[in-house]
C-alpha atoms as one frame of an Amber mdcrd trajectory, in Angstrom:
protein
  -0.104  -0.053  -0.095   1.255   3.487  -0.731   0.964   6.308   2.019  -2.317
   7.565   0.572  -4.001   4.120   0.818  -2.277   3.414   4.268  -3.869   6.858
   5.637  -7.362   6.018   4.110  -6.973   2.635   5.803  -6.171   4.115   9.158
  -8.996   6.477   8.900 -11.410   3.717   8.029 -10.384   1.788  11.213 -11.100
   4.939  13.269 -14.481   5.133  11.597 -15.265   1.516  12.398 -14.601   2.388
  15.936 -17.140   5.028  15.876 -14.899   7.813  14.469 -12.224  10.103  15.975
 -14.737  12.517  17.262 -16.703   9.644  19.216 -13.524   8.237  20.453 -12.528
  11.485  21.849 -15.784  12.181  23.534 -16.358   8.671  24.902 -12.943   7.713
  26.110 -10.694  11.004  25.779  -8.832   9.540  22.820  -5.767  11.292  21.723
  -2.479  10.780  19.787  -4.127   9.223  16.778  -1.487   7.750  14.600  -0.874
   5.190  11.679   2.081   3.341  10.443   2.436   1.824   7.030   4.076  -1.727
   6.883   4.093  -1.584   3.173   6.167  -4.829   2.756   3.864  -6.852   4.898
   0.814  -5.280   3.449  -0.484  -4.145   6.979  -1.405  -0.733   8.365  -1.358
  -0.018  12.024  -3.692   2.510  13.474  -3.292   3.552  17.174  -4.584   6.125
  19.881  -4.298   6.503  23.561  -7.333   6.775  25.751  -8.517   7.372  29.410
 -10.950   5.938  31.714  -9.606   2.412  32.103  -7.200   1.364  34.868  -6.177
  -1.792  33.097  -5.023  -0.233  29.717  -4.557   3.073  28.011  -3.426   2.462
  24.428  -5.032   0.706  21.577  -3.379  -0.503  18.409  -5.387  -2.021  15.476
  -3.435  -3.572  12.660  -5.216  -4.254   9.432  -3.915  -7.246   7.336  -4.835
  -6.973   3.641  -4.574 -10.742   3.464  -6.652 -12.374   5.068  -8.499  -9.116
   5.422  -8.703  -9.052   9.059  -7.262  -7.243  12.088  -5.083  -7.717  15.131
  -6.041  -5.607  18.328  -3.731  -5.075  20.874  -4.221  -3.344  24.235  -1.369
  -1.737  26.114  -0.572  -0.039  29.573   1.845   2.709  29.007   3.405   4.214
  31.926   6.270   6.648  32.549   8.940   3.968  32.362   7.193   0.926  31.074
   4.963  -0.613  28.246   3.130  -3.766  29.171   1.058  -5.577  26.546  -2.204
  -6.324  28.191  -3.989  -8.493  25.464  -3.728  -9.443  21.908  -6.693 -10.548
  19.536  -6.152 -11.990  16.025  -8.620 -12.748  13.433 -10.916  -9.691  14.331
 -13.430  -8.443  11.703 -14.674  -4.875  11.265 -18.173  -5.560  12.852 -16.410
  -6.923  16.039 -14.113  -3.921  16.697 -16.519  -2.009  18.906 -17.752  -4.893
  21.020 -14.191  -6.033  21.658 -12.942  -2.577  22.652 -15.836  -2.259  25.080
 -15.353  -5.712  26.339 -11.689  -5.379  27.127 -11.606  -1.763  28.449 -15.113
  -1.630  30.148 -15.594   1.633  28.305 -18.385   2.461  25.962 -18.257   3.954
  22.555 -22.130   4.446  22.141 -25.218   5.125  24.348
């Protein structure tokens, strides 16, 4: 994927989670970022969020083949980064439910 396609893919990931505005309002999300792993045909989209004692960072990796996602949750502190959980084989319609289940935070009323 080129940079434009990677950016569009990252924006799509955020939209599938409700959109950047919704993420900001519901969970205080900040630091929206993306990374293009061109050789592996993957795009990573990530953001920090507030409200959960268990974790405060979410990274969603889109894999072009087999057209699914890897979702990872981290607890990032001042001097440490701890991977809390990793979920493979996630599809777009599962993203919100997984986020809400893992974080105990809600992305809709």
